[in-house]
Biopython code that builds the backbone (N, CA, C, O; Angstrom):
import numpy as np
from Bio.PDB.StructureBuilder import StructureBuilder

atoms = [
    (1, "UNK", "N", (-13.070, -22.157, -20.971)),
    (1, "UNK", "CA", (-12.701, -20.757, -20.991)),
    (1, "UNK", "C", (-12.265, -20.386, -22.403)),
    (1, "UNK", "O", (-11.534, -21.133, -23.054)),
    (2, "UNK", "N", (-12.713, -19.245, -22.860)),
    (2, "UNK", "CA", (-12.335, -18.834, -24.210)),
    (2, "UNK", "C", (-10.841, -18.526, -24.271)),
    (2, "UNK", "O", (-10.233, -18.128, -23.277)),
    (3, "UNK", "N", (-10.273, -18.716, -25.436)),
    (3, "UNK", "CA", (-8.843, -18.452, -25.618)),
    (3, "UNK", "C", (-8.539, -16.974, -25.372)),
    (3, "UNK", "O", (-7.504, -16.643, -24.794)),
    (4, "UNK", "N", (-9.421, -16.097, -25.802)),
    (4, "UNK", "CA", (-9.242, -14.658, -25.611)),
    (4, "UNK", "C", (-9.144, -14.338, -24.115)),
    (4, "UNK", "O", (-8.225, -13.644, -23.679)),
    (5, "UNK", "N", (-10.099, -14.850, -23.341)),
    (5, "UNK", "CA", (-10.123, -14.607, -21.896)),
    (5, "UNK", "C", (-8.883, -15.194, -21.230)),
    (5, "UNK", "O", (-8.300, -14.566, -20.346)),
    (6, "UNK", "N", (-8.480, -16.376, -21.642)),
    (6, "UNK", "CA", (-7.284, -17.010, -21.072)),
    (6, "UNK", "C", (-6.045, -16.150, -21.316)),
    (6, "UNK", "O", (-5.210, -15.999, -20.425)),
    (7, "UNK", "N", (-5.923, -15.590, -22.512)),
    (7, "UNK", "CA", (-4.777, -14.748, -22.827)),
    (7, "UNK", "C", (-4.769, -13.482, -21.970)),
    (7, "UNK", "O", (-3.717, -13.071, -21.480)),
    (8, "UNK", "N", (-5.925, -12.870, -21.791)),
    (8, "UNK", "CA", (-6.022, -11.667, -20.958)),
    (8, "UNK", "C", (-5.621, -12.007, -19.519)),
    (8, "UNK", "O", (-4.858, -11.271, -18.893)),
    (9, "UNK", "N", (-6.133, -13.110, -19.004)),
    (9, "UNK", "CA", (-5.807, -13.515, -17.631)),
    (9, "UNK", "C", (-4.317, -13.780, -17.456)),
    (9, "UNK", "O", (-3.736, -13.394, -16.442)),
    (10, "UNK", "N", (-3.700, -14.426, -18.423)),
    (10, "UNK", "CA", (-2.269, -14.724, -18.333)),
    (10, "UNK", "C", (-1.432, -13.448, -18.284)),
    (10, "UNK", "O", (-0.425, -13.392, -17.578)),
    (11, "UNK", "N", (-1.842, -12.430, -19.028)),
    (11, "UNK", "CA", (-1.130, -11.153, -19.022)),
    (11, "UNK", "C", (-1.340, -10.425, -17.693)),
    (11, "UNK", "O", (-0.406, -9.836, -17.150)),
    (12, "UNK", "N", (-2.568, -10.466, -17.172)),
    (12, "UNK", "CA", (-2.900, -9.748, -15.947)),
    (12, "UNK", "C", (-2.328, -10.401, -14.692)),
    (12, "UNK", "O", (-1.887, -9.707, -13.776)),
    (13, "UNK", "N", (-2.333, -11.729, -14.647)),
    (13, "UNK", "CA", (-2.015, -12.477, -13.431)),
    (13, "UNK", "C", (-0.765, -11.983, -12.694)),
    (13, "UNK", "O", (-0.838, -11.767, -11.484)),
    (14, "UNK", "N", (0.380, -11.794, -13.366)),
    (14, "UNK", "CA", (1.579, -11.364, -12.622)),
    (14, "UNK", "C", (1.486, -9.953, -12.041)),
    (14, "UNK", "O", (2.238, -9.616, -11.127)),
    (15, "UNK", "N", (0.584, -9.131, -12.553)),
    (15, "UNK", "CA", (0.490, -7.721, -12.139)),
    (15, "UNK", "C", (-0.538, -7.477, -11.038)),
    (15, "UNK", "O", (-0.490, -6.440, -10.377)),
    (16, "UNK", "N", (-1.459, -8.402, -10.829)),
    (16, "UNK", "CA", (-2.593, -8.146, -9.951)),
    (16, "UNK", "C", (-2.227, -8.051, -8.474)),
    (16, "UNK", "O", (-2.907, -7.362, -7.713)),
    (17, "UNK", "N", (-1.165, -8.732, -8.061)),
    (17, "UNK", "CA", (-0.772, -8.723, -6.660)),
    (17, "UNK", "C", (-0.504, -7.331, -6.124)),
    (17, "UNK", "O", (-0.829, -7.041, -4.973)),
    (18, "UNK", "N", (0.078, -6.474, -6.931)),
    (18, "UNK", "CA", (0.391, -5.128, -6.436)),
    (18, "UNK", "C", (-0.852, -4.274, -6.222)),
    (18, "UNK", "O", (-0.780, -3.223, -5.585)),
    (19, "UNK", "N", (-1.988, -4.715, -6.747)),
    (19, "UNK", "CA", (-3.252, -4.010, -6.530)),
    (19, "UNK", "C", (-4.130, -4.745, -5.516)),
    (19, "UNK", "O", (-5.249, -4.314, -5.236)),
    (20, "UNK", "N", (-3.631, -5.844, -4.971)),
    (20, "UNK", "CA", (-4.403, -6.621, -4.004)),
    (20, "UNK", "C", (-5.593, -7.329, -4.625)),
    (20, "UNK", "O", (-6.605, -7.552, -3.960)),
    (21, "UNK", "N", (-5.474, -7.686, -5.908)),
    (21, "UNK", "CA", (-6.588, -8.301, -6.635)),
    (21, "UNK", "C", (-6.313, -9.765, -6.948)),
    (21, "UNK", "O", (-5.165, -10.199, -7.050)),
    (22, "UNK", "N", (-7.394, -10.504, -7.096)),
    (22, "UNK", "CA", (-7.326, -11.893, -7.540)),
    (22, "UNK", "C", (-8.332, -12.103, -8.658)),
    (22, "UNK", "O", (-9.294, -11.346, -8.793)),
    (23, "UNK", "N", (-8.102, -13.140, -9.458)),
    (23, "UNK", "CA", (-9.015, -13.490, -10.547)),
    (23, "UNK", "C", (-10.017, -14.511, -10.037)),
    (23, "UNK", "O", (-9.636, -15.535, -9.469)),
    (24, "UNK", "N", (-11.296, -14.232, -10.241)),
    (24, "UNK", "CA", (-12.374, -15.140, -9.872)),
    (24, "UNK", "C", (-13.115, -15.543, -11.143)),
    (24, "UNK", "O", (-13.757, -14.697, -11.765)),
    (25, "UNK", "N", (-13.043, -16.825, -11.550)),
    (25, "UNK", "CA", (-13.766, -17.262, -12.753)),
    (25, "UNK", "C", (-15.271, -17.040, -12.595)),
    (25, "UNK", "O", (-15.830, -17.246, -11.518)),
    (26, "UNK", "N", (-15.916, -16.617, -13.683)),
    (26, "UNK", "CA", (-17.369, -16.373, -13.691)),
    (26, "UNK", "C", (-17.972, -17.080, -14.898)),
    (26, "UNK", "O", (-18.351, -16.427, -15.870)),
    (27, "UNK", "N", (-18.063, -18.388, -14.848)),
    (27, "UNK", "CA", (-18.546, -19.131, -15.998)),
    (27, "UNK", "C", (-17.403, -19.391, -16.955)),
    (27, "UNK", "O", (-16.242, -19.138, -16.633)),
    (28, "UNK", "N", (-17.734, -19.900, -18.137)),
    (28, "UNK", "CA", (-16.649, -20.300, -19.038)),
    (28, "UNK", "C", (-16.081, -19.159, -19.871)),
    (28, "UNK", "O", (-15.006, -19.306, -20.453)),
    (29, "UNK", "N", (-16.771, -18.031, -19.942)),
    (29, "UNK", "CA", (-16.289, -16.933, -20.789)),
    (29, "UNK", "C", (-16.168, -15.606, -20.051)),
    (29, "UNK", "O", (-16.264, -14.543, -20.665)),
    (30, "UNK", "N", (-15.958, -15.659, -18.743)),
    (30, "UNK", "CA", (-15.868, -14.411, -17.988)),
    (30, "UNK", "C", (-15.046, -14.617, -16.715)),
    (30, "UNK", "O", (-14.868, -15.733, -16.229)),
    (31, "UNK", "N", (-14.558, -13.494, -16.202)),
    (31, "UNK", "CA", (-13.900, -13.515, -14.901)),
    (31, "UNK", "C", (-14.076, -12.150, -14.253)),
    (31, "UNK", "O", (-14.341, -11.153, -14.924)),
    (32, "UNK", "N", (-13.922, -12.130, -12.939)),
    (32, "UNK", "CA", (-13.960, -10.879, -12.194)),
    (32, "UNK", "C", (-12.627, -10.671, -11.512)),
    (32, "UNK", "O", (-11.942, -11.627, -11.149)),
    (33, "UNK", "N", (-12.271, -9.422, -11.343)),
    (33, "UNK", "CA", (-11.135, -9.058, -10.514)),
    (33, "UNK", "C", (-11.714, -8.662, -9.168)),
    (33, "UNK", "O", (-12.545, -7.758, -9.084)),
    (34, "UNK", "N", (-11.275, -9.337, -8.115)),
    (34, "UNK", "CA", (-11.850, -9.112, -6.799)),
    (34, "UNK", "C", (-10.776, -8.695, -5.801)),
    (34, "UNK", "O", (-9.620, -9.112, -5.879)),
    (35, "UNK", "N", (-11.202, -7.858, -4.866)),
    (35, "UNK", "CA", (-10.365, -7.452, -3.739)),
    (35, "UNK", "C", (-11.174, -7.793, -2.499)),
    (35, "UNK", "O", (-12.194, -7.165, -2.216)),
    (36, "UNK", "N", (-10.707, -8.798, -1.761)),
    (36, "UNK", "CA", (-11.477, -9.289, -0.629)),
    (36, "UNK", "C", (-12.758, -9.907, -1.146)),
    (36, "UNK", "O", (-12.717, -10.854, -1.932)),
    (37, "UNK", "N", (-13.892, -9.384, -0.717)),
    (37, "UNK", "CA", (-15.173, -9.892, -1.212)),
    (37, "UNK", "C", (-15.835, -8.920, -2.183)),
    (37, "UNK", "O", (-16.991, -9.110, -2.563)),
    (38, "UNK", "N", (-15.104, -7.878, -2.587)),
    (38, "UNK", "CA", (-15.659, -6.870, -3.502)),
    (38, "UNK", "C", (-15.196, -7.113, -4.930)),
    (38, "UNK", "O", (-14.011, -7.323, -5.186)),
    (39, "UNK", "N", (-16.145, -7.082, -5.852)),
    (39, "UNK", "CA", (-15.818, -7.192, -7.272)),
    (39, "UNK", "C", (-15.414, -5.804, -7.767)),
    (39, "UNK", "O", (-16.181, -4.847, -7.653)),
    (40, "UNK", "N", (-14.213, -5.705, -8.313)),
    (40, "UNK", "CA", (-13.709, -4.434, -8.832)),
    (40, "UNK", "C", (-14.074, -4.289, -10.305)),
    (40, "UNK", "O", (-14.474, -3.215, -10.753)),
    (41, "UNK", "N", (-13.932, -5.394, -11.058)),
    (41, "UNK", "CA", (-14.158, -5.339, -12.506)),
    (41, "UNK", "C", (-14.538, -6.735, -12.983)),
    (41, "UNK", "O", (-14.048, -7.733, -12.455)),
    (42, "UNK", "N", (-15.415, -6.802, -13.984)),
    (42, "UNK", "CA", (-15.778, -8.071, -14.610)),
    (42, "UNK", "C", (-15.515, -7.969, -16.105)),
    (42, "UNK", "O", (-15.839, -6.966, -16.741)),
    (43, "UNK", "N", (-14.923, -9.022, -16.654)),
    (43, "UNK", "CA", (-14.612, -9.086, -18.088)),
    (43, "UNK", "C", (-15.345, -10.293, -18.657)),
    (43, "UNK", "O", (-15.200, -11.409, -18.157)),
    (44, "UNK", "N", (-16.134, -10.065, -19.709)),
    (44, "UNK", "CA", (-16.947, -11.131, -20.308)),
    (44, "UNK", "C", (-16.710, -11.164, -21.812)),
    (44, "UNK", "O", (-16.741, -10.133, -22.484)),
    (45, "UNK", "N", (-16.473, -12.360, -22.324)),
    (45, "UNK", "CA", (-16.241, -12.571, -23.752)),
    (45, "UNK", "C", (-17.563, -12.969, -24.405)),
    (45, "UNK", "O", (-18.187, -13.953, -24.007)),
    (46, "UNK", "N", (-17.986, -12.200, -25.407)),
    (46, "UNK", "CA", (-19.154, -12.556, -26.211)),
    (46, "UNK", "C", (-18.628, -12.873, -27.613)),
    (46, "UNK", "O", (-17.451, -12.630, -27.879)),
    (47, "UNK", "N", (-19.443, -13.399, -28.507)),
    (47, "UNK", "CA", (-18.908, -13.812, -29.807)),
    (47, "UNK", "C", (-18.115, -12.746, -30.564)),
    (47, "UNK", "O", (-17.079, -13.066, -31.147)),
    (48, "UNK", "N", (-18.562, -11.508, -30.573)),
    (48, "UNK", "CA", (-17.879, -10.472, -31.355)),
    (48, "UNK", "C", (-17.178, -9.420, -30.506)),
    (48, "UNK", "O", (-16.301, -8.705, -30.993)),
    (49, "UNK", "N", (-17.563, -9.325, -29.242)),
    (49, "UNK", "CA", (-17.045, -8.256, -28.392)),
    (49, "UNK", "C", (-16.610, -8.782, -27.035)),
    (49, "UNK", "O", (-16.929, -9.903, -26.638)),
    (50, "UNK", "N", (-15.866, -7.928, -26.339)),
    (50, "UNK", "CA", (-15.527, -8.170, -24.948)),
    (50, "UNK", "C", (-16.181, -7.048, -24.156)),
    (50, "UNK", "O", (-16.060, -5.874, -24.505)),
    (51, "UNK", "N", (-16.873, -7.421, -23.092)),
    (51, "UNK", "CA", (-17.569, -6.452, -22.260)),
    (51, "UNK", "C", (-16.828, -6.323, -20.934)),
    (51, "UNK", "O", (-16.544, -7.322, -20.273)),
    (52, "UNK", "N", (-16.519, -5.094, -20.551)),
    (52, "UNK", "CA", (-15.870, -4.822, -19.279)),
    (52, "UNK", "C", (-16.848, -4.025, -18.426)),
    (52, "UNK", "O", (-17.309, -2.957, -18.832)),
    (53, "UNK", "N", (-17.164, -4.547, -17.243)),
    (53, "UNK", "CA", (-18.033, -3.844, -16.302)),
    (53, "UNK", "C", (-17.154, -3.270, -15.195)),
    (53, "UNK", "O", (-16.396, -3.988, -14.543)),
    (54, "UNK", "N", (-17.276, -1.961, -15.001)),
    (54, "UNK", "CA", (-16.434, -1.285, -14.018)),
    (54, "UNK", "C", (-17.202, -0.117, -13.421)),
    (54, "UNK", "O", (-17.677, 0.754, -14.150)),
    (55, "UNK", "N", (-17.324, -0.093, -12.115)),
    (55, "UNK", "CA", (-18.017, 0.978, -11.387)),
    (55, "UNK", "C", (-19.415, 1.230, -11.928)),
    (55, "UNK", "O", (-19.813, 2.378, -12.128)),
    (56, "UNK", "N", (-20.158, 0.158, -12.163)),
    (56, "UNK", "CA", (-21.549, 0.273, -12.580)),
    (56, "UNK", "C", (-21.775, 0.580, -14.051)),
    (56, "UNK", "O", (-22.919, 0.735, -14.480)),
    (57, "UNK", "N", (-20.716, 0.668, -14.822)),
    (57, "UNK", "CA", (-20.861, 0.948, -16.248)),
    (57, "UNK", "C", (-20.290, -0.209, -17.055)),
    (57, "UNK", "O", (-19.387, -0.912, -16.600)),
    (58, "UNK", "N", (-20.827, -0.399, -18.263)),
    (58, "UNK", "CA", (-20.346, -1.452, -19.156)),
    (58, "UNK", "C", (-19.704, -0.820, -20.380)),
    (58, "UNK", "O", (-20.242, 0.109, -20.983)),
    (59, "UNK", "N", (-18.542, -1.348, -20.727)),
    (59, "UNK", "CA", (-17.800, -0.883, -21.887)),
    (59, "UNK", "C", (-17.600, -2.060, -22.824)),
    (59, "UNK", "O", (-17.184, -3.133, -22.388)),
    (60, "UNK", "N", (-17.889, -1.877, -24.105)),
    (60, "UNK", "CA", (-17.747, -2.941, -25.085)),
    (60, "UNK", "C", (-16.574, -2.651, -26.017)),
    (60, "UNK", "O", (-16.389, -1.529, -26.490)),
    (61, "UNK", "N", (-15.792, -3.692, -26.264)),
    (61, "UNK", "CA", (-14.626, -3.588, -27.140)),
    (61, "UNK", "C", (-14.737, -4.642, -28.225)),
    (61, "UNK", "O", (-15.005, -5.809, -27.940)),
    (62, "UNK", "N", (-14.533, -4.236, -29.459)),
    (62, "UNK", "CA", (-14.558, -5.150, -30.599)),
    (62, "UNK", "C", (-13.302, -6.011, -30.563)),
    (62, "UNK", "O", (-12.188, -5.488, -30.540)),
    (63, "UNK", "N", (-13.477, -7.325, -30.558)),
    (63, "UNK", "CA", (-12.330, -8.234, -30.461)),
    (63, "UNK", "C", (-11.442, -8.190, -31.699)),
    (63, "UNK", "O", (-10.274, -8.573, -31.627)),
    (64, "UNK", "N", (-11.955, -7.744, -32.800)),
    (64, "UNK", "CA", (-11.140, -7.665, -34.007)),
    (64, "UNK", "C", (-10.050, -6.596, -33.842)),
    (64, "UNK", "O", (-8.920, -6.775, -34.296)),
    (65, "UNK", "N", (-10.406, -5.481, -33.187)),
    (65, "UNK", "CA", (-9.470, -4.380, -33.019)),
    (65, "UNK", "C", (-8.737, -4.427, -31.672)),
    (65, "UNK", "O", (-7.595, -3.981, -31.567)),
    (66, "UNK", "N", (-9.391, -4.962, -30.661)),
    (66, "UNK", "CA", (-8.828, -4.984, -29.315)),
    (66, "UNK", "C", (-8.279, -6.376, -29.024)),
    (66, "UNK", "O", (-9.012, -7.268, -28.597)),
    (67, "UNK", "N", (-6.998, -6.550, -29.255)),
    (67, "UNK", "CA", (-6.343, -7.827, -28.997)),
    (67, "UNK", "C", (-6.202, -8.025, -27.487)),
    (67, "UNK", "O", (-6.262, -7.050, -26.739)),
    (68, "UNK", "N", (-6.016, -9.261, -27.023)),
    (68, "UNK", "CA", (-5.909, -9.514, -25.581)),
    (68, "UNK", "C", (-4.868, -8.633, -24.887)),
    (68, "UNK", "O", (-5.108, -8.145, -23.783)),
    (69, "UNK", "N", (-3.724, -8.428, -25.521)),
    (69, "UNK", "CA", (-2.691, -7.605, -24.884)),
    (69, "UNK", "C", (-3.119, -6.143, -24.769)),
    (69, "UNK", "O", (-2.699, -5.457, -23.838)),
    (70, "UNK", "N", (-3.944, -5.655, -25.691)),
    (70, "UNK", "CA", (-4.445, -4.284, -25.627)),
    (70, "UNK", "C", (-5.466, -4.146, -24.500)),
    (70, "UNK", "O", (-5.436, -3.173, -23.747)),
    (71, "UNK", "N", (-6.365, -5.117, -24.386)),
    (71, "UNK", "CA", (-7.362, -5.080, -23.317)),
    (71, "UNK", "C", (-6.674, -5.171, -21.960)),
    (71, "UNK", "O", (-7.032, -4.436, -21.039)),
    (72, "UNK", "N", (-5.699, -6.055, -21.824)),
    (72, "UNK", "CA", (-4.976, -6.199, -20.559)),
    (72, "UNK", "C", (-4.269, -4.892, -20.198)),
    (72, "UNK", "O", (-4.285, -4.485, -19.036)),
    (73, "UNK", "N", (-3.658, -4.240, -21.167)),
    (73, "UNK", "CA", (-2.986, -2.963, -20.907)),
    (73, "UNK", "C", (-3.983, -1.904, -20.449)),
    (73, "UNK", "O", (-3.685, -1.124, -19.544)),
    (74, "UNK", "N", (-5.156, -1.869, -21.061)),
    (74, "UNK", "CA", (-6.191, -0.920, -20.666)),
    (74, "UNK", "C", (-6.628, -1.194, -19.223)),
    (74, "UNK", "O", (-6.767, -0.262, -18.431)),
    (75, "UNK", "N", (-6.843, -2.456, -18.884)),
    (75, "UNK", "CA", (-7.265, -2.827, -17.531)),
    (75, "UNK", "C", (-6.195, -2.406, -16.525)),
    (75, "UNK", "O", (-6.518, -1.839, -15.481)),
    (76, "UNK", "N", (-4.940, -2.674, -16.826)),
    (76, "UNK", "CA", (-3.857, -2.302, -15.911)),
    (76, "UNK", "C", (-3.748, -0.783, -15.766)),
    (76, "UNK", "O", (-3.445, -0.286, -14.681)),
    (77, "UNK", "N", (-3.992, -0.049, -16.842)),
    (77, "UNK", "CA", (-3.985, 1.418, -16.756)),
    (77, "UNK", "C", (-5.100, 1.924, -15.845)),
    (77, "UNK", "O", (-4.882, 2.831, -15.041)),
    (78, "UNK", "N", (-6.279, 1.347, -15.966)),
    (78, "UNK", "CA", (-7.407, 1.729, -15.105)),
    (78, "UNK", "C", (-7.066, 1.432, -13.646)),
    (78, "UNK", "O", (-7.320, 2.257, -12.768)),
    (79, "UNK", "N", (-6.494, 0.262, -13.389)),
    (79, "UNK", "CA", (-6.136, -0.100, -12.016)),
    (79, "UNK", "C", (-5.073, 0.843, -11.459)),
    (79, "UNK", "O", (-5.127, 1.220, -10.288)),
    (80, "UNK", "N", (-4.122, 1.217, -12.280)),
    (80, "UNK", "CA", (-3.057, 2.131, -11.851)),
    (80, "UNK", "C", (-3.637, 3.489, -11.460)),
    (80, "UNK", "O", (-3.277, 4.049, -10.424)),
    (81, "UNK", "N", (-4.530, 4.011, -12.288)),
    (81, "UNK", "CA", (-5.165, 5.298, -11.996)),
    (81, "UNK", "C", (-6.013, 5.191, -10.737)),
    (81, "UNK", "O", (-6.011, 6.101, -9.909)),
    (82, "UNK", "N", (-6.728, 4.101, -10.590)),
    (82, "UNK", "CA", (-7.573, 3.899, -9.410)),
    (82, "UNK", "C", (-6.724, 3.889, -8.147)),
    (82, "UNK", "O", (-7.126, 4.472, -7.141)),
    (83, "UNK", "N", (-5.562, 3.244, -8.169)),
    (83, "UNK", "CA", (-4.684, 3.178, -7.010)),
    (83, "UNK", "C", (-4.207, 4.575, -6.615)),
    (83, "UNK", "O", (-4.093, 4.874, -5.426)),
    (84, "UNK", "N", (-3.933, 5.418, -7.584)),
    (84, "UNK", "CA", (-3.457, 6.768, -7.286)),
    (84, "UNK", "C", (-4.549, 7.629, -6.682)),
    (84, "UNK", "O", (-4.258, 8.585, -5.963)),
    (85, "UNK", "N", (-5.810, 7.303, -6.966)),
    (85, "UNK", "CA", (-6.930, 8.091, -6.442)),
    (85, "UNK", "C", (-7.353, 7.663, -5.055)),
    (85, "UNK", "O", (-8.066, 8.393, -4.368)),
    (86, "UNK", "N", (-6.915, 6.470, -4.632)),
    (86, "UNK", "CA", (-7.344, 5.960, -3.322)),
    (86, "UNK", "C", (-6.522, 6.553, -2.217)),
    (86, "UNK", "O", (-6.742, 6.238, -1.047)),
]
sb = StructureBuilder()
sb.init_structure("model")
sb.init_model(0)
sb.init_chain("A")
sb.init_seg("    ")
for serial, (resi, resn, name, xyz) in enumerate(atoms, 1):
    if name == "N":
        sb.init_residue(resn, " ", resi, " ")
    sb.init_atom(name, np.array(xyz, "f"), 0.0, 1.0, " ", f" {name:<3s}", serial, name[0])
structure = sb.get_structure()
């Protein structure tokens, strides 16, 4: 597992329970956030970028500018907004 992905997972792990989500590893450089058997979001580390797949769309973030704590905060913000809409 890449160090970047590990750092993101460590930040997210304590917060995911309140959204009913779990981390599912997807190879050595990716993971999905799952609720039951549904994939909510997938995060994949590529050499220069991090790709987030959410609701059928892919978003790319430059790892130089988007540190693990910034990506984790963005993911938690998306989950928070999603919970309010449900």
